[in-house]
C-alpha positions as CSV (number, residue, x, y, z in Angstrom):
1,X,0.0,0.0,0.0
2,X,2.7,2.5,0.7
3,X,4.2,2.0,-2.8
4,X,0.8,2.8,-4.4
5,X,0.5,5.9,-2.3
6,X,4.0,7.0,-3.3
7,X,3.2,6.6,-7.0
8,X,-0.1,8.5,-6.6
9,X,1.8,11.4,-4.9
10,X,4.3,11.5,-7.7
11,X,1.6,11.6,-10.3
12,X,-0.2,14.3,-8.5
13,X,3.0,16.4,-8.3
14,X,3.7,16.0,-12.0
15,X,0.1,17.1,-12.9
16,X,0.4,20.3,-10.8
17,X,1.2,23.5,-12.8
18,X,1.3,24.2,-16.5
19,X,3.3,22.5,-19.2
20,X,5.8,24.4,-21.3
21,X,3.5,24.1,-24.3
22,X,0.5,25.6,-22.5
23,X,2.6,28.5,-21.3
24,X,3.9,29.1,-24.8
25,X,0.4,29.1,-26.3
26,X,-0.8,31.7,-23.7
27,X,2.2,33.9,-24.4
28,X,1.6,33.7,-28.2
29,X,-2.1,34.7,-27.7
30,X,-1.0,37.6,-25.5
31,X,1.6,38.7,-28.1
32,X,-1.0,38.7,-30.9
33,X,-3.4,40.7,-28.7
34,X,-0.8,43.3,-28.0
35,X,0.1,43.5,-31.7
36,X,-3.5,44.0,-32.9
37,X,-4.7,46.4,-30.2
38,X,-2.9,49.5,-31.5
39,X,-4.4,49.0,-35.0
40,X,-7.9,48.7,-33.6
41,X,-7.5,51.8,-31.4
42,X,-6.1,54.0,-34.2
43,X,-8.9,52.7,-36.5
44,X,-11.5,54.0,-34.1
45,X,-10.3,57.6,-34.2
46,X,-10.0,57.3,-38.0
47,X,-13.6,56.1,-38.2
48,X,-14.7,58.9,-36.0
49,X,-12.9,61.5,-38.2
50,X,-14.6,60.0,-41.2
51,X,-18.0,60.2,-39.5
52,X,-17.3,63.9,-38.6
53,X,-16.4,64.7,-42.2
54,X,-19.5,62.8,-43.5
55,X,-21.8,64.7,-41.1
56,X,-20.3,68.1,-42.2
57,X,-20.7,67.1,-45.8
58,X,-24.3,66.2,-45.2
59,X,-24.9,69.6,-43.6
60,X,-23.4,71.3,-46.5
61,X,-25.6,69.3,-48.9
62,X,-28.6,70.2,-46.8
63,X,-27.7,73.9,-47.1
64,X,-27.4,73.6,-50.9
65,X,-30.8,71.9,-51.0
66,X,-32.4,74.6,-48.9
67,X,-31.0,77.3,-51.2
68,X,-32.5,75.5,-54.2
69,X,-35.9,74.9,-52.5
70,X,-36.3,78.3,-50.9
71,X,-34.8,80.2,-53.8
72,X,-32.7,82.2,-51.4
73,X,-29.0,82.1,-50.6
74,X,-28.0,79.9,-47.6
75,X,-24.7,80.4,-45.9
76,X,-22.8,78.1,-43.6
77,X,-20.4,79.8,-41.2
78,X,-17.4,77.8,-40.1
79,X,-15.6,78.9,-37.0
80,X,-12.1,77.4,-37.5
81,X,-10.9,78.4,-34.0
82,X,-13.9,76.9,-32.1
83,X,-14.1,73.9,-34.6
84,X,-17.8,74.3,-35.3
85,X,-20.4,75.7,-37.7
86,X,-23.8,77.2,-38.0
87,X,-26.3,77.8,-40.8
88,X,-27.8,81.1,-41.8
89,X,-31.2,81.7,-40.3
90,X,-30.4,79.6,-37.2
91,X,-28.6,80.6,-34.0
92,X,-27.6,77.0,-33.3
93,X,-23.8,76.5,-33.2
94,X,-22.8,72.9,-33.8
95,X,-19.4,71.8,-32.6
96,X,-17.4,69.2,-34.5
97,X,-16.5,66.1,-32.5
98,X,-13.5,66.2,-30.3
99,X,-11.6,63.8,-32.6
100,X,-11.2,66.8,-35.0
101,X,-7.9,68.5,-33.9
102,X,-7.9,71.2,-36.6
103,X,-10.0,72.7,-39.4
104,X,-8.5,74.3,-42.5
105,X,-10.5,76.1,-45.1
106,X,-9.2,77.1,-48.6
107,X,-9.2,79.3,-50.6
108,X,-7.9,82.0,-48.1
109,X,-10.4,84.5,-49.5
110,X,-13.2,82.6,-47.6
111,X,-11.5,83.3,-44.3
112,X,-12.4,86.4,-42.4
113,X,-10.7,87.9,-39.3
114,X,-11.2,85.7,-36.2
115,X,-11.0,82.5,-38.2
116,X,-14.5,82.6,-39.6
117,X,-15.2,81.2,-43.0
118,X,-18.5,81.6,-44.9
119,X,-19.6,79.2,-47.7
120,X,-22.6,80.5,-49.6
121,X,-25.0,78.4,-51.7
122,X,-27.0,80.4,-54.2
123,X,-30.5,79.6,-55.5
124,X,-29.2,78.9,-59.0
125,X,-27.1,75.9,-57.7
126,X,-23.8,77.7,-57.7
127,X,-21.7,78.1,-54.5
128,X,-18.5,79.5,-53.1
129,X,-15.7,77.1,-54.0
130,X,-14.4,75.6,-50.8
131,X,-12.1,72.9,-49.6
132,X,-12.5,72.1,-45.9
133,X,-9.9,69.8,-44.3
134,X,-10.6,68.1,-41.0
135,X,-7.5,66.7,-39.2
136,X,-6.8,64.3,-36.4
137,X,-3.0,63.8,-36.0
138,X,-1.7,62.9,-39.4
139,X,-5.1,61.8,-40.8
140,X,-7.0,64.3,-42.9
141,X,-10.5,64.1,-44.4
142,X,-11.3,66.7,-47.1
143,X,-14.7,68.1,-48.1
144,X,-14.9,69.9,-51.4
145,X,-17.6,72.3,-52.6
146,X,-17.7,72.8,-56.4
147,X,-18.4,76.4,-57.3
148,X,-20.1,75.7,-60.6
149,X,-22.6,73.1,-59.5
150,X,-22.5,73.5,-55.7
151,X,-22.1,69.8,-55.3
152,X,-20.4,68.6,-52.1
153,X,-18.0,65.7,-52.1
154,X,-16.2,64.1,-49.2
155,X,-12.9,62.6,-50.2
156,X,-11.2,59.7,-48.5
């Protein structure tokens, strides 16, 4: 009987803990997780920047549609310093999401003192030519307004 108990104790001791293969598998899974995590996190801010650009482009398209429907000029005022905008006829200021670090507007003729840019949409479909760049770090999304047709295009 004592021999059987000694063997049983030895088996129990060898079964305690993790094998080298199990440890290596856990380390490999952890390494893959750490390698993928930064790409996922950076993709989130890029997606939020794209969504901000798409929302601003939709507002610009809405302003163009209002100008055509109402047969009156509609103006979008962009505050570059405060990173936000408002439409003519409303007092509501809409801030861009925090993911937007900087806003640039070209041509420079659109910019007024204080970092205010005005983009007008006229009833005949024309508009002020504008190129609005939204930046987050090194990523930039561009929204272009065509002067002849007034069409708004968000570039990738």
